C-alpha positions as CSV (number, residue, x, y, z in Angstrom):
1,M,-6.1,28.8,93.5
2,P,-9.2,28.0,96.1
3,R,-9.6,24.5,97.2
4,N,-12.7,22.8,95.8
5,I,-15.0,21.2,98.5
6,L,-18.0,18.8,97.8
7,V,-20.7,18.7,100.2
8,I,-23.1,15.9,100.0
9,E,-26.0,16.7,102.5
10,D,-29.6,15.8,102.3
11,D,-30.6,18.6,104.9
12,P,-30.8,21.8,102.9
13,D,-30.2,24.1,105.9
14,I,-27.2,22.5,106.8
15,A,-25.9,22.3,103.3
16,R,-26.4,26.0,102.9
17,L,-24.7,26.8,106.3
18,V,-21.7,24.7,105.3
19,Q,-21.5,26.3,101.9
20,L,-21.7,29.9,103.6
21,H,-19.2,29.4,106.2
22,L,-16.6,27.4,103.9
23,G,-17.1,30.0,101.4
24,D,-16.4,32.9,103.8
25,A,-13.1,31.0,104.6
26,G,-11.8,30.9,100.9
27,Y,-13.0,27.5,99.7
28,T,-15.1,27.0,96.4
29,V,-18.0,24.8,97.6
30,S,-20.4,22.7,95.7
31,Q,-23.2,20.4,97.1
32,C,-25.4,17.5,96.1
33,S,-28.5,16.2,98.2
34,N,-27.8,12.3,97.8
35,G,-25.1,9.8,97.3
36,S,-25.6,8.9,93.7
37,E,-25.5,12.1,92.5
38,G,-22.6,12.8,94.8
39,L,-20.6,9.9,93.1
40,K,-21.6,11.1,89.5
41,S,-20.2,14.8,90.6
42,I,-17.0,13.4,92.1
43,R,-16.5,11.0,88.7
44,R,-16.8,14.1,86.6
45,K,-14.3,16.0,88.7
46,T,-12.9,15.0,92.0
47,P,-12.9,17.8,94.5
48,D,-10.1,18.5,97.0
49,L,-12.0,17.5,99.8
50,L,-15.4,15.6,100.6
51,I,-17.9,16.3,103.2
52,L,-20.3,13.5,103.6
53,D,-23.3,12.8,105.5
54,L,-23.7,9.5,107.0
55,M,-27.2,9.2,106.6
56,L,-28.5,9.7,102.9
57,P,-31.3,8.7,100.7
58,G,-30.4,6.0,98.4
59,L,-26.7,5.5,98.4
60,G,-25.7,5.9,101.9
61,G,-22.5,7.7,103.2
62,L,-20.7,4.3,104.4
63,E,-21.2,2.8,101.0
64,L,-20.2,6.0,99.1
65,C,-17.2,6.2,101.5
66,R,-16.3,2.5,100.6
67,Q,-16.6,2.9,97.0
68,L,-14.5,5.9,97.1
69,R,-11.8,4.4,99.0
70,A,-11.7,1.3,96.7
71,G,-10.8,3.4,93.8
72,P,-7.2,4.5,92.8
73,V,-7.4,8.3,93.8
74,Y,-7.2,9.3,97.3
75,L,-9.8,11.8,98.4
76,P,-9.8,13.4,102.0
77,I,-13.3,12.6,103.6
78,L,-14.8,14.4,106.5
79,M,-18.1,12.5,107.7
80,L,-21.0,14.2,109.2
81,T,-23.2,12.0,111.5
82,A,-26.3,12.8,113.4
83,K,-25.4,9.5,115.4
84,S,-23.0,9.7,118.3
85,T,-22.7,6.1,119.2
86,E,-18.8,4.8,119.1
87,L,-20.0,2.1,116.7
88,D,-21.3,4.6,114.4
89,R,-18.0,6.7,114.3
90,V,-16.1,3.4,114.2
91,L,-17.6,2.3,111.2
92,G,-17.1,5.6,109.4
93,L,-13.5,5.5,110.2
94,E,-13.1,1.8,109.3
95,M,-14.6,2.8,105.9
96,G,-11.8,5.1,105.4
97,A,-13.2,8.5,106.6
98,D,-10.4,10.8,107.6
99,D,-12.3,12.5,110.5
100,Y,-15.9,13.3,111.5
101,V,-18.1,15.7,113.1
102,T,-21.1,14.7,115.2
103,K,-24.3,16.8,114.6
104,P,-25.1,19.1,115.9
105,F,-21.6,20.9,115.3
106,S,-20.5,24.5,115.4
107,M,-19.4,26.1,112.1
108,P,-16.1,27.2,113.5
109,E,-15.1,23.5,114.7
110,L,-16.2,22.5,111.1
111,V,-13.9,24.9,109.4
112,A,-11.1,24.1,111.7
113,R,-11.4,20.5,110.9
114,V,-11.5,21.2,107.1
115,N,-8.5,23.5,107.6
116,A,-6.8,20.7,109.6
117,L,-7.5,17.9,107.2
118,F,-6.0,20.3,104.3
119,R,-2.9,20.7,106.5
120,R,-2.3,16.8,106.7
121,V,-2.6,16.4,102.9
122,D,-0.1,19.1,102.1
123,A,2.2,17.4,104.8
124,L,1.9,14.0,103.3
125,Q,2.3,15.4,99.8
126,H,5.5,17.3,101.1
127,D,6.8,14.0,102.6
128,T,6.2,11.8,99.1
129,G,8.6,14.2,97.3
130,R,11.4,12.5,99.4
131,S,11.9,8.9,99.9
132,I,11.8,7.6,103.4
133,P,13.2,4.1,104.2
134,P,11.1,1.6,106.1
135,L,11.1,1.4,109.7
136,H,11.9,-2.0,111.2
137,F,10.7,-2.9,114.8
138,N,11.1,-6.5,116.2
139,G,8.9,-8.1,113.3
140,L,6.9,-4.9,112.4
141,E,7.8,-3.2,109.0
142,I,6.4,0.3,108.4
143,N,7.0,1.6,104.9
144,P,6.1,5.3,104.7
145,D,6.5,5.5,101.0
146,K,4.0,2.9,100.2
147,R,2.0,3.5,103.2
148,M,2.1,-0.3,104.1
149,V,2.5,-2.2,107.2
150,R,3.5,-5.6,107.8
151,R,3.7,-7.9,110.8
152,N,6.1,-10.8,110.4
153,G,6.1,-10.6,106.8
154,D,2.1,-10.4,106.7
155,D,0.5,-7.3,105.3
156,L,-1.8,-5.3,107.8
157,A,-5.0,-3.5,106.7
158,L,-4.9,0.1,108.3
159,T,-7.2,3.0,108.0
160,S,-5.6,6.2,106.7
161,K,-5.6,7.6,110.4
162,E,-4.3,4.4,111.8
163,F,-1.3,4.6,109.7
164,D,-0.6,8.2,110.5
165,L,-0.9,7.2,114.2
166,L,1.4,4.2,113.8
167,L,3.8,6.6,111.8
168,E,4.1,9.3,114.2
169,F,4.8,6.9,117.0
170,A,7.6,4.9,115.3
171,R,9.1,8.1,114.2
172,N,9.6,8.6,117.8
173,P,10.3,5.4,119.6
174,G,10.4,5.8,123.5
175,R,8.8,9.1,123.5
176,A,5.6,9.6,125.7
177,F,2.7,11.6,124.0
178,S,-0.3,12.8,125.5
179,R,-3.7,12.4,123.9
180,A,-3.9,16.1,123.2
181,Q,-0.5,15.8,121.6
182,L,-1.5,12.9,119.5
183,L,-4.8,14.7,118.5
184,D,-2.7,17.9,117.4
185,K,0.1,15.8,115.4
186,V,-2.1,13.3,113.5
187,W,-5.7,15.0,113.2
188,G,-4.3,18.6,113.0
189,Y,-6.5,20.0,115.9
190,G,-6.0,19.4,119.8
191,H,-9.6,20.5,121.2
192,A,-10.2,19.4,124.6
193,G,-13.0,16.8,124.6
194,Y,-11.8,14.6,121.7
195,E,-9.5,12.6,123.9
196,H,-11.7,9.8,122.9
197,T,-11.1,9.6,119.3
198,V,-7.2,8.8,120.3
199,N,-8.3,6.1,122.8
200,S,-10.6,4.3,120.0
201,H,-7.9,4.5,117.2
202,I,-5.1,3.0,119.8
203,N,-7.5,0.2,120.8
204,R,-8.1,-0.8,117.1
205,L,-4.4,-0.4,116.0
206,R,-3.3,-2.5,118.9
207,A,-6.0,-5.1,117.6
208,K,-4.4,-4.9,114.1
209,I,-0.5,-4.8,115.0
210,E,-0.2,-6.5,118.3
211,Q,0.0,-10.3,118.8
212,D,-1.8,-9.9,122.2
213,P,-3.7,-6.6,122.3
214,A,-4.0,-6.8,126.0
215,R,-0.4,-7.3,126.4
216,P,1.1,-4.9,123.9
217,R,4.6,-4.8,122.8
218,Y,4.7,-2.1,120.5
219,I,2.3,0.6,121.7
220,L,2.5,1.2,125.4
221,T,0.4,2.8,127.7
222,V,2.3,5.7,130.1
223,W,0.2,6.0,133.0
224,G,-1.1,9.8,133.8
225,I,0.4,10.8,130.4
226,G,-0.7,8.7,127.5
227,Y,0.9,6.5,125.1
228,K,4.5,5.6,123.6
229,F,6.0,3.3,121.1
230,M,8.6,0.7,122.0
231,D,11.7,2.1,123.4
232,V,14.3,0.0,121.4
233,P,14.0,-0.7,117.6
234,G,14.8,-4.1,116.5
235,S,15.0,-5.5,113.2
236,V,12.7,-7.9,111.0
């Protein structure tokens, strides 16, 4: 069965182009022009993926994303934004978007991002079919099944991508990853020029899991290569 994608975009030309190219890629695509209409559509029938414009009339993309993430059903969200500042990207990701594309973007890139998101969803669904015991590292507990993280017994609030990134590190303690490798493994693509995405996620992840982000214990910088997780796992 074709995957169903809902596009919420108030620019009719962009919406038509997105619908055309994703349709050619084998997806079933519907569209709405504002956030309120999109929310009603999602409540009627949850799509397999949502492409959401940040700047919408009425109910904005950030607020819609926040409402969806507060609900019980996980819906992959790819955010479109005409704004290119780091703050806007961070806000979208902190609200729970899985990925973002900054306008103007190429349609092949958008299709590649969509394909990558679905690969990640399929991999997560495969993982949930088997129980994975919690991982323990010197006061840090990572529970893959519940997608929960605790530090010294306190729950930490991580976004979906922050958790995926941390889990990739924790499954490979001591292994050094380049930014391109992390993009490929966690985001599903390795396009040059998007290494800043990894950097910003590492910074926010350190701010949440490290007692002193300036002197990290868990996620370490490997100069000239990228990052690695602490070498020797301990116990809680």
